[in-house]
C-alpha positions in Angstrom: -125.9 83.5 126.7 -124.4 85.4 129.6 -123.9 89.1 129.2 -120.8 90.9 130.7 -120.3 94.5 131.5 -116.7 95.6 131.1 -114.4 98.6 131.3 -111.2 98.6 129.1 -108.7 100.7 127.4 -108.0 100.6 123.6 -104.6 100.7 122.0 -104.6 104.6 122.2 -105.2 104.5 125.9 -108.8 105.7 125.7 -111.3 104.3 128.3 -114.4 102.4 127.2 -117.3 100.8 129.0 -119.9 98.5 127.3 -121.5 95.1 127.4 -120.6 91.9 125.6 -122.4 88.5 125.1 -120.1 85.6 125.5 -120.3 81.9 126.7 -118.0 82.5 129.6 -115.8 85.1 131.3 -112.7 83.6 129.6 -114.3 83.8 126.2 -115.3 87.4 126.9 -111.7 88.3 127.8 -110.4 86.5 124.8 -112.7 88.4 122.5 -111.8 91.7 124.0 -108.1 90.9 123.9 -108.4 90.1 120.2 -109.9 93.5 119.6 -106.8 95.0 121.2 -108.6 96.1 124.4 -106.8 96.0 127.8 -109.5 95.0 130.3 -109.5 96.8 133.6 -112.8 95.2 135.0 -115.4 92.8 133.9 -118.6 91.6 135.7 -121.4 89.2 134.6 -124.8 91.0 134.7 -126.8 87.9 135.6 -128.1 88.9 139.0 -126.6 89.2 142.5 -126.3 85.5 143.1 -124.2 85.0 140.0 -122.1 88.0 140.9 -121.5 86.7 144.4 -120.6 83.3 142.9 -118.1 84.9 140.5 -116.6 87.0 143.3 -116.3 84.0 145.5 -114.7 82.0 142.7 -112.3 84.8 142.0 -111.3 85.1 145.7 -110.6 81.4 145.9 -108.6 81.5 142.7 -106.5 84.4 143.9 -106.0 82.6 147.3 -104.9 79.4 145.5 -102.5 81.3 143.3 -100.9 83.1 146.3 -97.3 82.0 147.3 -98.6 80.9 150.7 -100.9 78.4 149.0 -98.3 77.2 146.6 -95.3 76.8 148.8 -92.7 74.1 147.9 -89.3 74.5 146.4 -90.7 75.8 143.1 -92.5 78.8 144.7 -91.3 82.0 143.1 -89.3 84.6 145.1 -87.8 88.1 144.8 -85.3 86.9 142.2 -88.0 86.3 139.7 -89.3 89.9 139.7 -86.8 91.4 137.3 -86.8 88.5 134.8 -90.6 88.6 134.7 -90.8 92.3 134.1 -88.1 92.1 131.4 -90.0 89.4 129.6 -93.3 91.2 130.0 -91.8 94.4 128.6 -90.4 92.6 125.6 -93.8 91.2 124.7 -95.9 94.3 125.4 -93.5 96.4 123.4 -94.1 94.1 120.5 -97.9 94.9 120.6 -99.4 92.3 122.9 -101.6 93.3 125.8 -100.4 92.6 129.3 -102.8 89.7 129.7 -101.8 88.0 126.4 -98.2 88.5 127.3 -98.6 86.8 130.6 -100.5 84.0 129.0 -97.8 83.5 126.4 -95.1 83.5 129.1 -97.0 80.9 131.2 -96.9 78.6 128.2 -93.4 79.3 126.9 -91.1 79.8 129.8 -89.2 76.7 131.0 -87.6 77.9 134.2 -89.8 76.3 137.0 -90.2 79.2 139.4 -90.7 81.8 136.7 -93.2 79.5 135.0 -95.1 79.0 138.3 -95.3 82.8 138.7 -96.6 83.4 135.2 -99.1 80.6 135.5 -100.5 81.9 138.8 -100.7 85.5 137.3 -102.5 84.2 134.2 -105.0 82.2 136.3 -106.1 85.5 138.0 -106.0 87.7 134.9 -108.1 85.2 133.0 -110.8 85.6 135.7 -110.8 89.4 135.2 -108.3 90.6 137.7 -106.0 93.4 136.4 -102.3 92.8 136.3 -101.5 94.9 139.4 -104.0 93.0 141.6 -102.7 89.7 140.4 -99.1 90.8 141.2 -100.3 92.1 144.6 -101.1 88.5 145.6 -97.4 87.7 145.3 -95.9 89.9 148.0 -92.8 87.7 148.2 -92.0 88.5 144.5 -93.4 92.1 144.1 -93.1 94.7 146.8 -95.8 97.3 147.4 -93.9 100.0 145.4 -93.8 97.8 142.2 -97.5 96.9 142.5 -98.5 100.5 143.0 -96.4 101.6 140.0 -98.0 98.9 137.8 -101.5 100.0 139.0 -100.6 103.6 138.1 -99.4 102.6 134.7 -102.7 100.7 134.1 -104.7 103.7 135.2 -102.9 106.1 133.0 -102.5 103.8 130.0 -98.7 104.0 130.1 -98.0 100.5 131.3 -95.0 99.9 128.9 -93.2 103.1 130.0 -93.9 102.3 133.7 -92.5 98.8 133.3 -89.4 100.2 131.5 -88.7 102.6 134.3 -89.1 99.8 136.9 -86.7 97.6 135.0 -84.1 100.5 134.8 -84.5 101.1 138.5 -84.1 97.4 139.5 -81.2 97.0 137.1 -79.3 99.9 138.7 -79.9 98.4 142.1 -78.7 95.0 141.0 -75.6 96.5 139.5 -74.8 98.3 142.7 -75.1 95.1 144.7 -72.9 93.3 142.2 -70.3 96.0 142.4 -70.4 95.9 146.2 -69.9 92.1 146.3 -67.1 92.3 143.7 -65.4 95.0 145.8 -65.5 92.8 148.9 -64.5 89.6 147.2 -60.8 90.2 147.1 -60.4 91.5 150.7 -62.4 88.5 152.0 -60.3 86.1 150.0 -57.1 87.7 151.4 -58.5 87.4 154.9 -59.2 83.7 154.5 -55.8 83.0 152.9 -54.0 84.9 155.6 -55.9 83.1 158.3 -55.1 79.8 156.7 -51.4 80.6 156.6 -51.4 81.7 160.2 -53.3 78.6 161.4 -51.0 76.3 159.4 -47.9 77.9 161.0 -49.3 77.9 164.5 -50.7 74.4 164.6 -48.3 72.5 162.3 -45.0 74.2 161.6 -44.2 76.0 164.8 -44.6 73.0 167.2 -42.0 71.0 165.1 -39.7 74.0 165.0 -40.1 74.4 168.8 -39.2 70.8 169.3 -36.1 71.2 167.2 -34.9 74.4 169.0 -35.5 72.8 172.4 -33.4 69.7 171.5 -30.5 71.9 170.4 -30.5 73.8 173.7 -29.7 77.4 174.4 -31.9 80.3 175.5 -34.5 81.4 173.0 -34.7 85.2 172.2 -37.7 87.2 173.2 -39.4 87.3 169.8 -39.2 83.5 169.6 -40.6 83.1 173.1 -43.5 85.3 172.2 -44.2 83.3 169.1 -44.0 80.0 171.0 -46.3 81.4 173.7 -48.8 82.5 171.1 -48.7 79.0 169.6 -49.3 77.3 173.0 -52.2 79.7 173.7 -53.8 79.0 170.3 -53.4 75.2 170.8 -54.7 75.1 174.3 -57.3 77.9 174.4 -58.0 78.5 170.7 -61.3 76.6 170.8 -62.6 78.6 173.7 -61.6 81.9 172.0 -63.4 80.8 168.8 -66.5 79.8 170.9 -66.6 83.1 172.6 -66.2 85.0 169.3 -69.0 82.9 167.8 -71.3 83.6 170.8 -70.5 87.3 170.7 -71.3 87.4 166.9 -74.6 85.6 167.3 -75.6 87.8 170.3 -74.7 90.9 168.3 -76.7 89.6 165.3 -79.8 88.9 167.4 -79.5 92.3 169.1 -79.2 93.9 165.6 -82.5 92.1 164.7 -84.3 94.1 167.4 -85.4 97.7 166.8 -83.2 99.3 169.6 -80.2 97.3 168.4 -80.7 98.2 164.8 -81.0 101.9 165.6 -78.0 101.8 167.9 -75.7 100.0 165.4 -76.9 102.2 162.5 -76.1 105.3 164.5 -72.7 103.9 165.3 -72.0 103.2 161.7 -72.7 106.8 160.8 -69.9 107.9 163.1 -67.2 105.7 161.5 -64.8 107.7 159.3 -65.3 106.0 155.9 -68.4 103.9 156.5 -70.5 106.8 157.6 -69.9 108.6 154.3 -70.8 105.5 152.4 -74.1 105.0 154.3 -75.0 108.7 153.7 -74.3 108.3 150.0 -76.3 105.1 149.8 -79.3 106.7 151.5 -79.2 109.7 149.2 -79.0 107.5 146.1 -81.8 105.2 147.4 -84.3 108.0 148.1 -83.5 110.0 144.9 -83.8 106.9 142.7 -87.0 105.6 144.3 -88.7 109.0 144.6 -88.0 110.0 141.0 -89.4 106.7 139.7 -92.6 107.0 141.8 -93.3 110.6 141.0 -92.5 110.1 137.3 -95.2 107.3 137.1 -98.0 109.4 138.6 -97.9 108.3 142.3 -99.1 111.0 144.6 -96.4 112.9 146.6 -97.7 111.7 149.9 -97.8 108.0 148.9 -94.4 108.3 147.1 -92.7 109.7 150.2 -94.1 106.9 152.4 -93.0 104.3 149.9 -89.5 105.9 149.6 -89.2 105.9 153.4 -89.5 102.1 153.4 -86.6 101.8 150.9 -84.1 103.6 153.3 -82.2 100.9 155.2 -80.5 103.0 157.8 -82.9 103.5 160.8 -81.5 106.9 161.7 -82.0 108.2 158.2 -85.4 106.5 158.0 -86.6 108.2 161.1 -85.3 111.6 159.8 -87.0 111.0 156.5 -90.3 110.2 158.3 -90.1 113.5 160.2 -89.4 115.3 156.9 -92.4 113.6 155.2 -94.7 114.7 158.0 -93.5 118.3 157.5 -94.0 118.0 153.7 -97.6 116.8 154.3 -98.1 119.9 156.4 -97.2 122.1 153.5 -93.4 122.5 153.8 -91.1 122.0 150.9 -89.1 118.7 150.7 -85.7 120.4 150.6 -86.5 122.5 153.7 -87.9 119.6 155.6 -84.8 117.5 154.8 -82.6 120.4 155.8 -84.1 120.4 159.3 -83.1 116.7 159.8 -79.3 117.5 159.5 -78.7 114.1 157.9 -78.3 115.0 154.2 -75.5 116.8 152.4 -76.0 120.5 151.7 -75.2 120.2 148.0 -78.0 117.6 147.6 -80.5 119.9 149.4 -79.5 122.9 147.2 -80.0 120.9 144.0 -83.3 119.6 145.3 -84.4 123.2 146.2 -83.5 124.4 142.7 -85.6 121.6 141.2 -88.6 122.5 143.4 -88.3 126.2 142.5 -88.2 125.5 138.8 -90.8 122.7 138.8 -88.2 120.1 137.8 -88.1 117.9 140.9 -87.9 114.6 139.0 -85.0 115.6 136.7 -83.2 117.0 139.8 -83.7 113.7 141.7 -82.4 111.8 138.6 -79.3 114.0 138.4 -78.7 113.5 142.2 -79.0 109.7 141.7 -76.5 109.6 138.8 -74.0 111.7 140.8 -74.2 109.6 143.9 -74.0 106.4 141.9 -70.6 107.6 140.8 -69.7 108.6 144.3 -70.6 105.2 145.7 -68.6 103.5 142.9 -65.5 105.6 143.9 -66.1 104.8 147.5 -66.2 101.1 146.9 -62.9 101.3 145.0 -61.4 103.1 147.9 -62.7 100.6 150.4 -61.3 97.8 148.3 -57.9 99.4 148.2 -57.8 100.2 151.9 -59.0 96.8 153.1 -56.8 94.9 150.7 -53.8 97.0 151.7 -54.6 96.6 155.4 -54.9 92.8 155.0 -51.6 92.5 153.0 -49.8 94.7 155.5 -51.0 92.6 158.4 -49.9 89.4 156.6 -46.5 90.9 155.8 -45.9 92.1 159.3 -46.8 88.7 160.7 -44.7 86.8 158.2 -41.8 89.2 158.9 -42.1 88.7 162.6 -42.1 84.9 162.1 -39.0 85.2 160.0 -37.3 87.4 162.5 -38.1 85.1 165.4 -36.8 82.0 163.5 -33.6 83.8 162.4 -33.0 85.1 165.9 -33.5 81.6 167.3 -31.0 80.1 164.8 -28.4 82.7 165.7 -29.0 82.1 169.4 -28.6 78.4 169.0 -25.4 78.9 166.9 -24.0 81.1 169.6 -24.6 78.4 172.2 -22.7 75.9 170.0 -19.7 78.2 169.8 
């Protein structure tokens, strides 16, 4: 019977290394799982040829389980990350090991993409791969930060706490995106309604009104002439204006996809009155949230700073944070390094400095994150009010101008009759 050498952690998080006789690798993993052991590595001690065959088989299995190999409409994506982690946390909290939890999920979940993800992960875990390595083969679903956090949780024996913190972090990000979309929904709806009303008037109602006024004779007032000229311009040249606008939008979008264009537009956004404050607040919340989660889960400071840098969307702030990270790695404090960039608010830097001096960096980062989550929420409410008020004001002004032009034309025609 084959003999396997394994390393594992028991329910108390203590490491153990021993050998086990079992018919196959899967049987060995099943036996260890029944003993409440969380396997971190297992190898068959049957010679170099067998080890090479096992390694080759494992590589093929991991490659076959990767998203690139699977493809198709049922391939899992980033949307499956949070549901998987929530389901995994529910089962591991109940006492199951991570491997048994994934195996149970692969058999019980009905949603196709999530089931495909769990099945692929279980195929790799059943061959001896730890959960973090199996998740690393799904880069479309799990980013590098999530995989590193899971790996740190496995190494420290605190996988449940790590998954709980990741879930909290991802839930907060999802809530912020939902709040942003909700805030923009009403102004966008008003813009489409106002545009529909304007197009209906210019292309349908105004030409008939113009025919009526022309048949009655008389000189049209200036406001009515402007309205009629705008309608003629829209009817004859509107398609060209829309084409030019579409071409400009596509060109701007393609330029924004390049590094120089992205940097230029991000720098321009920071100079806008309200948008600049929102971008700064979003950057502060992003880096404080991400860095606190990484440091709390045992990721080294250097690696945590590099991973946090990739979470910052604004290129100007990302470059500034990169420079600050380089200074921190040279021995400078994070608060002082961020102060030199000139991109972050003074109050944030003061709170971070106090946390560094007292040895409470993670609580300080969490407090900053909570504060700026509230600030962003208030800013979104302000944006909604300003945009909605602006759209309504524009609609009212246009409708008022139309009413004034029509009434002026009626009075002018009446005067010509008299």
